[in-house]
N, C-alpha and C positions, 0 to 999 in steps of 0.2 A: 839760563839757570844761575842762581846766585851761588857762589862758592863760599865755603867756610873760610874765615880769615886765618889761613894757615901761614904762620910767620916763619921766615928764615931764622936759623939758629942764632945769628948774631944780634937780633933785635930783642929789646926788652918788650914784654907784653904781659897781659893779664892771663893767668892760668885758671881754667875751670875744671873741676874734678868731680866726676860721678863715681863715688867710692864703690857703690853697688855694682856698677858696670865693670870696674876693674877687678872685682872679686867674684869670679864665676858668672858675671853677666846679669842682665835684667831684661825683661821684655819691654819695658816702657822707658821713654825719655824722662829725664828729671825736669819737671816743670819750673822749679826754682832756677835752675841753671839756664833754661831756655829764656827766662825773663831777664836774668842778669845779662845774658848775651844780647838780648834785645836792646837794653839800654846802652851797652857798650857799642853795638853796631850803629845805633842811631847817632852816637857821638864820634864815630869813625875811630874808635879806640882799637888797637891791636889786641886780639885775644885768640885763644885756641882751647879746645878740649884736650886735656892731657890723657893720652891713651896708653902710656907705658907706666906700669906701677913702679918701675925702677928709674924713671926719668931724671935727668939732670935739671934741677929746678933753679939753677943759678940765673937763667935769663928771664925769670918771671918776677915782676915787682910785687904783685899781690896774687894770691891763689885763693879762690873761693871753692871750698870743698863741701859737698852735700852727701849725707848718708841717710837713707830712708829706713834701713833695717838694722836692728841692734846686733844681729849676728854677722854683719858684714865686717870683714877684716880691713883695717885701714891700710892704704898702699905703703909700700916700702919707702918711697921718697919722703912720706910724711913721718914715718917712724924714725928715719935717719935724722930728720930735722928737729925732732923733739929734744929740748935741752940745749939747742944751739941758736945762734942769732937768726937762722933761717926760719925758725918756728914762728917768728913775728910776721912772716909773709902770709900766714894762713888765716883765713876767716872760715871757721867751721860751723856748720849748722845742719838741721834736719832731725827728724824724729828718731833716727838711729842713734843719736847721742843721749837720749833720755827716756825713751818710751817705756823701759822696764823699771824705772825708779818707783819704788813703792811708797816712799814718804810723800804725803800729799802736798805739804808745803814746798818741799824741794821740787817736786814734779811741776807744781803750779808756777814756781819761779822760772824753772828751765823752759817750760812751755811758753810762758809769756815773753821771756827774753828772746827765744828763738823766733817767735812770730813777728817780732818788730825789729830784729837786729839789722836786717838789710836796709830798712827805711831810716835807720839811725847811722848807717855806715858812713864813716868820714869821707872815704874816697868816692863812693857812689853819689854822695851829696855835692860833689863838685861837677857832676855831669848834668847837662840840661835834659829835661824830659819833654814829652809831647802831650802831656795830659790835658793842657789847655784846649787842644784841638778836639778832645773827646767830649767836652761838655757843651751842650747846646744852650744851657741856661747860663746867661751872662753873669747872674748873681753868684753862681757857684764858681765861675771861673776865677773870681777875685780871691777865693779861698784856697785855690790850688797853688802849691809851691812850684816854683819854676825849675828847681833842681832836685835831684835825687830820684829814688825809685818808689813807686807805689805798686805793690805786688798785685793788687786787684786790677789795675788799669794798664800795666805795662804789657805791650804786645810781645809775645814770644818770638825769638829768632829761630824759626823752624829748621834752619839748615845746620844747626850746631853739630848734629851727629852725622852729617854727610860723609866726612872723612872716615869715621868708624865703619859705617855701612859699606862704603867702597872697599875698605880693607878686608872686610869679611867676605865680600863678593869675590875679591881676588883670591881668597883662600879656598874658594870653591862652594861657598854657601849661596843659596838662592836669595836674590834680593827680596823676594816676597816674605821671607822669614822675618825681615826687619821692617815690615809695613807700618808698625806702630810708630816708628821713628820718621816715617816719610809721608804717610797718607792721611794724617789726622790733624785737625785743629783741636787744641786741648785747653781746657780751663774748668773753673768752678763758676757756676751761676749762683749758688748759695753755699754758705758754710755753716757748720754746726749741727748739733743733734741734741736730743733730750733723753735718750735711752739709758745713758750711764753704764754701758757695758764695760765691765772691768778690764777687758782685754783690748779695748779700743783707745786710740789716741785722743778721742773726743769724750773720754769718760767723765770729765768735769764740766762739760758744756751743758747748758740748759736751754738754749734757744737756737733757732735756725734763722739766719738773716740773709738778705740779698748780698751778693758779693760783686761779681763782674757782670757787665752787660755782654751779650753775645758778640756784639760788634767789636769789642775790645780784644778778642782773641781769635775770631774766625778769620781764616786766611783766604784771600782771593787770588793768589798767584795762579797763573795759567801757563801751560806749556805752549810750544810753538803751534800746536794744532788747536789751541783755544780751550783745551780741557783743564779743569781744575787739577792742580798738582795735589792738593789735599781735599779730596771730595767728601771725606767723612769727618764727623765730629765725635769726640768722646769727652765725657764729663766726669769729673771726680767729686761731685757733690757728696756730702756725707749722708744727708737724709732729705732729698729734694721734696718728696711727697709730704713731709711733715712741716714744710713751710706753710705760711698762711695762703689761703686761696687766692688773694689778690697778688701773691708772689708767684706761686707755681703755675697758675692758670695762664697768665700772659706770657710767661717764659716758655711754657710748653708750646703755646701757640706760635711764638717766634721760631722755635725749633722746627715746627711743622712747616712754617712759611718759607724756610730756607730751601725746602725740598731736598735736603741732603740727608742721607742715612746718618743716624746718631745712636749713641749708646751711653747709658749711665754705667761707667766701668766699675764703680764700687757697689753697684746694685741699687735697687729701689726697695723701700720698706714695705713689703707685702702686707704687713699688719695694718697699715693705714687704710687699706681697702675695707677692712672690717671695722676699724675704730672710728674713722672719719665719717661725718654725715655726707661727705662728698665722695665716698668710696666708689659708688656706682659711676659717677661722672669721671673719676680718674681712670677707671677700667675702660670706659667707653672712649674717652679721649685718646688713651694709649693705643686702643685698637685701630685708630686711624693714622697713626704716625708711620713714617718711613724709618723703621728701626733697623739697626745694623747688627746682625747676628741674633743670638737668643736674648730675650728679655732676662735680666738677671735680678734675682731677689736674694734674700738670705733667710735661712732657717737655722739659726745658731743655737737656740735654746729649746730643749724638749718641753719645758713648761709652757711654751707658746703654741703648742700643737693645736689646741682648739681654735685659737685665734687664726692661726695659719690656715686651717681647714676652712673656716668661714670665709676667709679672704680668697682662698683658692676657688671656692664655688662661685664667687663673684667674678673673679678673673677669667675662669674657664668659660663662663657663659658668654662673655664678650670676646674672648680670645681663644676659642677652642682649638685652633690649629697653629697658633703662634708658638715657636720654640721657646720654652720656659725653663730656665736653669736657676737652681738655688745653691748659694754658697752654704757649705756645711762646716761650721767651725768645730774644731776638736783639739784634743791634746793639751789643753790649758791646765797649768798648775800640776802637772805630773812630776813625780820624783822617781828615783830608781826603785823604791819599794812600795809605791802607792798602788797596791794591787786592787783594792776595792774601788779606788777612783778610776783606775784604768778600765776595769770591767764595766763600771757604770757608764763610762765615757763611750766605750765601743757599743754597748747595748743601746744607748740613746742615739748614737750615730746610725745604727742599723734601723732603728724604729723610725727615725726621720726619713731615711731612704725608703722604707716601706710605704710611708704615707705619700711621698713624692711619686713613687712608682704607680700607686693606685690612681693618681691624678694625671698620669702621663707626663710627668715632669722629670727632668734630669737633675742630678746633684753634682756638686763640685767640691771636693774635700779641701778645706783650708786648714792646714796644720799650724798650730802655735808652736814656736820653737821649743817649748817645754816638752813636747812629745819625745825629743831626743834623749831625755833623761831616763825614760822608762826602759827596763831591760829587754822588752820585746818591742822596741820602738819601730822596728822594721814592719810591724803589722800595719802601721799607719801608711807607710810607703806603699805597701801592696794594695790596701783598700783604695788609696788615691790613684794608683795605676789602673785599677779596674773602674772606679766610679768616674774619674775625670776624662775618660776616653769613651765617648758616647757609643762608638761601634761595639764596645764590649758591654757597657752598662745596659744598653737596650736589648741585647740579645742573649747575654749570659748571666747566670748567677755568679756570685763571688767564688763559690766552689768551682764552678765550671771554668772560670777564668784562671784560677790557680792550677787546676789540673791541666788545662790547655797549655800553660807555661811548661809544665812537666813533660807532656807528650811532645811538645815542640822541641824542647831541649834534647829529649831522647832521640827524636828523629833526625834533627839537624846537627847535633854535636856528637852523639854516640852512634848515630846511623842505625838505630833500631827502628825498623819500618813495619814490623808486624803487630804493632800495638794500636788500639783505638785512640782517636784524638780526645774523646770525652768518656768519662766513666762516672757513675754515681759514687758517692762516698762509700757506700756499702761494698761495691765491687772493688774499689781501691783497697779497702781493708782486707779483702780476701788475699790480694797480692801482698799486702803488708804482713799479714799473719803467716803467709807461706815463705817469707824471707826474701821476696823479690828485691826489696830495697836494701838488702845487705850488700848486694853486689852493684846494683844500679842505684846510684846515689840520688837523693832528692834535690831538686833545684831549690833556690832560696825561697821563693814564694810558698812552696809546699812545706818546707821545713818550718817556716814562720807560722803557717796555719796550724801545723801539728803542735808546735811549741805552745801556741795559745790554747789549744784543746787540752794539752797536758797540764798547763798551768791552772786551769779551772775545771777539773774533772766533775765537780758538782754541777757545773753549768753546761756539760757537754751536749746534751740534747737541745738545749736552748740555742747554743752557739751554732749547731749544725742546721737548725731551722732557719736562723738568720742568714747563714752563709748560702742558703738555697733560695733566698728571696729573688724573684725573677720578674722583670717588668712585664713580659708577655703574659705571665700568670696573674699578676696583681692589678693591672690597669682595669679601671671600672668606670666607663663613661656615664653610668647612671648617677654617679656622685654629683655631676654638674648639669647633665642634660635636663 
């Protein structure tokens, strides 16, 4: 096994910083850092992933710091360096530094600068690359620069996070929790999108283009028993199915030919099954792949409901038993007092869930950070706790999930054991009106649900109907059979 280049304190080296990891953690490795580490490793340069937000940075000559999320707090060692000579050590990038910029010109400039900054980096351009070996066409080889990084072609250094994972295991966490850092080859086969979703980092993009060849990032390392160390592939393509047929078709076939389970981690565009003349072919071809986990799509906009349903009928005909999950975007552009926007948002969220349930599909709530601004922001937390855990979503309505939280709390915290685990809302209200909850307090999920009902008394009946949507009641195979 290759060890991460962990450097003794007295040596100067290159520091790599995953800002999201240092601020409450993240599920995924940072691909940009993996690729920078790949170039450094190829050139035998000393480097390490900085894992202490209060680290002494004096022994680092250059520090590359990446931030994906705008809400991520920058590490203490960086904040200490701001305004001092040490600030010059940092090379900062990533969508977390500009994703929320509203001015189109400024956003475009920041996006453009960020996407090419590493390939213009003065230090990285002193390091020799291996791209010449990747090209089989000799005419193309002459056009490849010998030094510097090409983010599409650079092979990731997949052991970058080994030290972090080992430290977590020593703390008592199971190694399997960190499988995303250890068991996957990661990359983009295509880049770009044409949907112009206002909340997306690709909102100004118009096309989908080929990006990396699979061979450039797939890992062939094997353990002592001859088993692949990274047996899975996951892909971060923005909108793979919207690329041209002569792009997605051979790329999908290459994935199939690897015989490795793979997954498009950012989801596939379900709408393309209905919009494209090749929609049936897409669904049929995907029915034959060795997929890892649920197929993931997105149902972000209520206005797409008819298109989504047409696509679902095609999908389910070819994949009636395949696990199918849809990202459900919500919480965008909320403010503290945007009551109408909040109600419209949760209404549309539940209607999308209702449609997914009727087709036997699961949802996964994706909250924009704006949700935090609304006064009942915890409602989004509770709906995500229910929807994003399939064992609850498939068996319980939202109301049943909330009340089960209450009964569990009463039984295990207050040691009240003579109460039913589930009640209808009407039965609950009998207890409520009789003053039961004056002494036995409500848990947070139940308080949040009641606050939402109290906030919108004119919609109480409609809310209760939505809170009682249940997959076992709504699923309807005749929709696709």
